[in-house]
N, C-alpha and C positions, 0 to 999 in steps of 0.2 A: 345484531346484524344491522348495518346501515343500508337503506334503500333510497335512491335518489328520486325526488318527485318528478312526475310526468315522464318517468323512464320506463316503469313497468307498463307494458302495453300489449294488447292483443291485436295482431296484424293479420289481414287477409290479403292473399295474392290473387289478383285477377289478371289473367293473360300475362303481359309483361310489365304491368304497372303495379306499384306497391301502394296500397291505401294507407292513410294515416293511422287507422285502427282505433282502438278504444283505450283511452288513458285511464288505467284502473286506479292509480293513486289519486289522480285529480278527482275521480268520481267519489272517493272516500271522504274528500274534503277534510283531510287531517289538519290542515293549517287553520281551519276555522272552528275546530273543536278540540276537546281534551279527552284523550283516550288512555286507558290504563296500559302501561307498558310501552307507550309510544311518546317520543320526544323529538323536537326539531334539532338537527345537527347540520354542519356544513357538508356540502357534497362536491362532486367534480365540476358541476356547473354553478358558477357564482350567483347567477340570477335566479336560480331555483333552489328551494330548500330540499334537504334530505331528511329522512325520518329514521331515528334509531329505535330498533325493536329490542326489548329486553324483558326479563321476567318470565314467569311460567304461564301467564294467561294474557291473551290479546284477542279481543272480539272484533276482528276487522272483516266486516261483511259488506258486500256491495249493495247499494240500494236496489230494490226490486226491479225498477225500470232499467237500470244499467245491467243488472244480471240477465234480464230477458234479452236485452240487446246483444250481450256476449253469447248467450246460448243460441240465439238466432244466427249469429255470425258463424259459430262452429257448425251448426246444422246445415247451412246452405253453402258451405265452402269445403271443397275437398283438400284444400291447402291452406294452412294458417301457421303463424309464428308466435311464440311466446318470447318476448324480449324484456330484459331487465338490466339495470345498472346497479350494482350492489358491492358492498364491502363486508365480508364475513370474517368473524374472529376465528383465530386458530383453534383446531380441534372442536369446532362447533358444527352441529348438524341442524337442519331445519327446512321448513317448506317455504318456497318462494311464492307460489301461487297455486290455488287448489279450487276445483269445481266439485262440490260434493253436495249430498243430500243426506242429512243425518250422519250415519257412520259410513256411508258408502261414498267412496272417492271415485269419481268418473274420470277426472283428469287432474293430475297433480305433478308439479315440478319441484323436486327436492335437490338439496346440496348436502353432501356428507363430507364433513371435514375430517372424519376418522379414516375413511377409505379414499379420500380425494376423488370423489365421483359426483357426477350430476345424473340424477335418475328421473325418468319420465314414467309415471304410473298412469295407466289408462285402462278403461274397461271396454272390451270389444262387444259389439252389439250381437253377433251371432251366438256366442256361447256365454255371455255375461261373466267372462273370466277377467281377472285383473292381470294385466301384463306390465312388464317393467323393461324399459330400455335404459341401458347404462352407458354413460360417456365418461371415460377416465379424464379428469381434469381437476386441478387444485384451485378451488375458489377460496378456501378458508386460510388465507395467508395475510389477512388484515390489510389488503390492498384493494383498490377499486377495480372492478372488472365489468365488462359489458357482455352479457349473455344473451344469446338468441338461439332458441330451439324451434326448428321448422318441422312441421308434420305435413307430409304430402302423400296422397293416395296414388298408387301406380296407375299410369295411363299410357297406352301405346301398344305396339305389336310385338310378339315373341316369335322366335324361330331358332331351331337347333339348340334346344334345352337338353343338356346331358348331365349325368352324374359321373364324375371322374374320381378315381381313388388316387392316393399318393399326396405328398406335401406340396407338389408343384404342378398340379393338374391344370392350372390356368394357362401353362405354357402351350397346351394343345390349342387353346383359343387365341392366345396372344404370344406367339413364339419369340417375339423380339423384346419382351420384357425381361428385366433383371430378375434372377431367381431369388435374390435377397430382398424381397418386398417388405417395406417397413410396416410395423404394426401401428395401431392407433396411438399407443403410448409413445412410440418413437416419433410419430407425426407431431404429437403434442410437445415432445422435447424439442423437435426441430423448430416448431412455431415459437416456443419460448426463446430459443437461441436467436432466431431471426429478430424477434422483438428486442432482445438485449442489444444485438448488433445495430439495430436501427436507432435505439436510444444513444448508444455510444457514438454512432456516426453523427447524430444531431449535436451532441455535446462537442464533438471534434469540430464541427462546422462553426459552432458559436465561438469556440476558442480561437479558431483560425481567423474569424472576423475581428475578434479583439486584437489578435497579434498584428493583423494587417493595419488596423487603426493605429496601434502603437508605433509600427514601423513608419507609417505615413507622418505621424507627428515628429518622429526622430528625423526623418528626411527634411521636414519643414524647418527644423531647428538647426540642421547641419549647414549653416551659412557662414560667410566670412564676417567675423566680429573683430573690430579694432579695439585697442587699449589706449587709455589716456593717462599720462603721467606728467604732472607739473606743467600742464598746458601743451604738452607734446603728444601727437597722435602717432601710435605705432600700429602698423597693420598686423592682421592675424598671421602668426608664424614668424614674426620678426624677432631678432635677438640683438641685444645691446648690453654694454657694460655700464653699470651705475655704481661708481665708487669701486669697491672691491667685491662686487657681486655681478654675476652674469644673469640678466633677466630676459624672459621670453614672454611673448603675447600668445596665449593659448585660449582660443575661443572666447576672447573678451576678458580673460583673467591674466593678471601679471604674476608670473612665477619666477622667483629669484633663488640663486644658489651661490655659495662662495666661489671665488675664483680658484681653480685647481692649480696649485703651484707645482712646478717641476721639482724633481729630486735634485738636491745640490750636494756636492761632494767636497765639503770643507768643514773644518772644526768650528769655526766661529763666524757664521753668516751674519750679515748686517741688514737692517731695514733702511733703505734710502728714502728720504722724503718724497711723497707722491707715488711711490711704488707699492703694490700690494704684496709682492712676494719677496722674501729675503734673497740676497745675492752674495756671492763670494768676491772678496777683494783680492788684489794681486798677492802672489806669494813672494817670499824672499829666498834668495839663493846665497848661501854663505858656506864657504869651505866644503863645497861638494854636496851640500844638503839643502833640500827645499823645506821652508817653514811656512805654515799658513798664517794668514793675518791674525794677530792676537797671540801667537806662540811666543813664549819666553825661553831664553837659553842663556846659560852662564858659560862663556867661552874660556874665561880664566877667573881665578878667585877674586871676589869682590867687584866683578864687572858683570852686570846683567843687561842682556840685549833683548829687545822686543820687536817683532815684525809688524810694521804698520803700512798696509796697502803697498807692498813691494819694496819698502825701505826698512832697513834694520837700524833701530835706534838703541844705542848702548849708553848705560849710566853706571858710573863708579859708585860703589856703596862704601860709606864710612862706617866701620863697625861701631865706633863710639857714639855716633849721632843717628844713624839710620837703622840699626838693628833693634828689634823690640826688646823691652826689658824681660829678664828671665826671673821666674819665681823660685827656682831651685837653688841650693847652696852652690858656691863656686866650684867645690870639689866634685860636684855631680854633673856639671856642665861639660859638654863634649862637642868636638868639631867634626865636620864631615867634609871629605874632599870636594873641591869645586863649590863649596858653600862658604860665604863670607861670615855669616853669623853663626853663633853657637846655639845649641839646643839643649833642652831638658828632657830626660827620659819620661815615658809614660804619659805623654800629652794626648788628649782626645781631640784630634784634628777634625774628625767627622762631626763631633758634637759642637764644634765652633762654627760649623756651617760648611756646606759643600754644594757643588753644582752637579751632582750625579743625577742621572735620568730617573724617572719615577719607577721604571722597571729594572733598576740597577741597585747594587748594594755597595755602600761605602765601607772601605777597609782602612783602618789606621795603620800607617807605616811608622818608621822610626823618626822621620823628619817631616812627613806630610801624610796625605791620604791618597787612596786609589779607588777608582770606580770600576766595578765589574758587572756586566749585564747578567741578569738572573737566567736560570735554566728556561729554555724555550725562547730566548731572545738573543740577538746578535748585535754587536756594535762595539764602540770604544768606551762604553760606560757613561758617556755624556749624552749619547744618542743611541737608544736601543730599539730595534724593530723586531716584531714577532717573526719567528722562524716557522715557515710552512712545513710541518712534519710530513705532509703527504708526499712531498717531492723527494724525500730522502728516506731510505729504509736502513735501519740500524745506525750504529754510531751514537755519538753524544747528542746530535741535533736531529737525527732521524727517528722514525717510529719503529715500533716492534710488534705491530699487529700481524698475526699469523693466520691459522686455518679458519676459513669461513667467516672472516671479519672484513670490515670496511673501515679504513682510517678516516676519521673526521677531525679536521684541525680545529682547535679552540684557542682562545687568547692565552698565550704563554704555554700551551701544551697541546695534547691531542687525546682522542678517545677512540677505542676500538669497538665499533658497533657490530652486533651480530647480523648476519645476512638473514633475510626472511626464511622462516622454517628452521631456524637454529636457535639454540639456547646457550647462555654464557657458561663456559667451563672455568675460566679465570680471566684476569684483566686483559690478556692478549689472545685468547683462543676461545672458539665456540664450537659446539658439536651439533650434528643434525638431529632434529626432533622427529620421531616416528609418530605422526599425528594419528595414524590408524591404531597403533598399540596403546597410545596414551588416551584414546577416546576424545581427541580434540578436533575430530573431523565433523563435517555436516552432511555426511552421506545419508541417504534414505535408509529406513529399516530393512528394506528389501534390496539393498545395494551392497556391493563389496568395495571396501576401501583399499586402495593400492597405494602404498607409500612410494614416493619418488624423492630425489635429492632436493631437499629444501621445500618440498610441497607434497601433495597427494592428489589423486583423482578418484572419482567414484564411477562404478560400472554396475548397472542394474543386473540383477540375477536373472537366470534363465526363467522364462515365463513372464517377465516384466519388461516394459519399455519405458524410456525416459532418459534424462540427462545424468542420472545417478543421484542427483539431489532430490528429484521427484520421480518416483517410479510407480506406474500403474499396471495392474495385472492385465494379461492378454487372454481373452477367451476366443478360441478359434471359431466357435459357433456363437453368434450374438445372443445375448440374454433377451428373451421375448417378454411381451406383456408387462413392461415396466420393470423387469428384473435388473439386478445390478451385479456386475462382474466384480467379485471381491477377492478372488485368488485365481491363479492360472487355471483356465477351463473350469471354473467353479462359479456358478450363479447363485445369488441370493434372491429368491423369488418374493414377489409381493404376496400379501395375504390373499388366499384364494387360488393360487396357482402352484404347480409343482413340476417336477421333471428336471432333467439335467440342464435344459435351457429355458425352463419355465414355460414350456410349450403346452403343458397339460393343465386342464382345469382340475382343481381340487374339489372333489365331490364331498362337501361337508355333510350332506344328508347320508350318504352311504357309509362314511367313516365316523359317523356319530360325533362330528365336531361342530354341531349346531346347538342353538339354545332354544329350539322350539319345544313346546310342551306337547308331547305325543297324545295327551288325553283330549286336547281340544283343537290341535292343529297338525298339519302335515308339512314336512320340510320339502321345499321345492328348490332343486339345485339350478343355479344360473352360472354362466361363464364368469368366473372370478368371485362369485359370492352366492348367496342363497336368500330365500325369504320364507316366512312361515305363512301358510294358507289355512285359514280357519276351516274346520270341518262343518258339514251341514248342521244347522241348529245353533251355530255360533256366529257372531259378527266381529268385525275387526275394530280394534282400538289401538291408536298409536302409542307405543311405549317411548316416552320421552328420554329415558335413560339409555335405551338400546334400540335404534331404529331397525335393526335386523331381527330382533326378537319381537314378533307381533304378539300383542296381547289379545286373546280371544275371550269375548264375554258371551255368556249364554243369552240367546234370544228368547225373551219372555213372550211367547205367542199369545198367551192369555191376556197380557197387558196391551199388546199392540193390535189385538183383534184379528190376527192371522190364523187362529185355530179353526178347527172344523167341528167343534163340539155342537151338539143340538142346543137350541136356545133354552131348553128346559134342563140342560145338564150343567154341572159346575165344572169349569176348566181348572185343572191343576197342572201347573208348569213343572217339567222335569228337566234336569241338567242335560242340555244338548239333545234332548229327544222330543218326541211328539207328545203334546199335552194329553193328559187323561182326565 
C-alpha cells in the first residue's frame, strides 16, 4: 500500500471552520528514519514523498506527545474526520489508521480489497462493544484515491418519529420523491461515472484547444504566395504554358503537366516545328475517293501515287531497275494484279519490320502484311484504343457480366466483380451469401441474425436490448446492493446478499456460511457481511489471511494480574474461563 506524506490527517470541525488537524505521517518522521517494511515512493503530490508499506510487520506508532494530542482532539470534539490519500494494490486488505491499546482497538479505519469495502471499527463507551460501519467502495484498484471518513454526533430536535412498514414507507414523509431510490452502491457507481465523464470532458477540452491552435496556424499560412521562374513572377493561381507543358502556381509551388492534345482523325499525323500536338495535313481527292496524307495507291500497273498535303504525286515504276531483287527461282515468282513487281511465296513481311500498334497483331499476307487490333481494342491496327466494355453488353466488344456482378473495365479487357454480400459462381456470375447460416455475421450471442439480400442485420432477443451487435439483459426490477443483471430478470448478487433483486441480506451466521470458531467466538451478522466476536475470557487478534475470521486468543488472567485469587493462593489459568 502506498500512502502519501502529510495526507493522513485527523481533522476536527468547529462550527463552520475546518481546522488543519494533526498530520500523522509527518509526526512519524519516516523521511528521517529507516523503518522495516517502509520505503519512499512517488506520490500524487510531487513536492511531498509517499511511503510504500509492504511485508508482514511494520511498527508505526505515533510519539507519545502526538498520540496524547490526537486522543485529546477525539475526546473534546463531537465531530472529527479521518482523511488519507492512498494507493492500494488489488485484492489487498489492511488498516489505514488505528487507535488501540494492546489488543483492544478503540478506533480503526480499514480497507478490504476482497469485498471492496471501507470499514470503520469503533468501541462505544456505554457498552464497551465493538461496532463496525461499512462503506461499499473499491479502493484496491492500484490507483490513487482521497479518502475522508467523518464522524459526527447527532445534535438537534426531533419530531414525528414513526416506524412504517413496507418497502416505500418514506413516501408518507416525502410523497414527492421517486419510488426507485438508489442504493449506496448505485450512488458509488454514479459517482464513478461522473468522474469518468469529467476526465473525458477535460481530455476533450485539451484536444479542442490543440485543434484550435492547429486551425489558427493553418489560417495564418493560408495566404497568397507567388512563384518565381527564370526571373518572372507569377501570382498564386496563375496558369501559363512553358514549352509543351501547362504550368500553374499553387501556394508558392510550380506544378506542370503535359499539354493535352485533342484527338485527331487521320492515319498519318505530322508534327510541325514549334507545335506541341500533331496535326493532319490536307487530304487528296482522286476519282471519287479521299486519301489521307501519306496514303499510297496504284491506279494502274507500274504507276504508284502518294498523297502529299492535298496533292497526289504519281511515279512510274521500272520493273527492271526499281523492283527489289527476288531470292526465289524464276519459276516460283508470281505477279499480282495492279502490282508492277513480282513476288516470292512464303515471305515473312512482319519479320522484316512493320508499323503495327503495340496493342495490335501483325499478320503476313501473300504480298504484304496487315495489322489487326487485339481483343479489347479498336482501330485500324496502326492506332488501337482500349474499348470500354462497361458501355456495351454482349457482342464481341461488350461485357458478359450477369447476376449480382459489377463490370469493371481493365486495360484490354474487363472483370466481373461480385457485389457486396455475394460470392463468385463462375467468371460471369455471383450468388448471394447467407452470412447467418455460414456463421460470417457479427451478431451478439443473445441476438438473432436475419439474412437480407447482399447483407444481414441483427436483432436482440426478447429480454435484451441493444443494436444487435451488443445486447445487454433487461431486469424489470433493478438489482440492488451492487448486484449485476446477468440475464433477463436475473440478478447476480454480491457476496453477502441474496434475493431475486439482491434486496435481502445473507445471514452467514444463521446459514453456517461463516468461518468463526464456535469454541471461542460468536458470529455477528451485518448487512452484507459478518464478523466474529470473541467470547468472554478471550481477546481479539487480527487474522492477516482472512480479516473476516477473527482469531480469538485466551486471556491469561494470571499473567496480566486481572485474577481474583487470594495473595496466598496460586493462580492457574484455564482456557477461556475463570482462573483457579
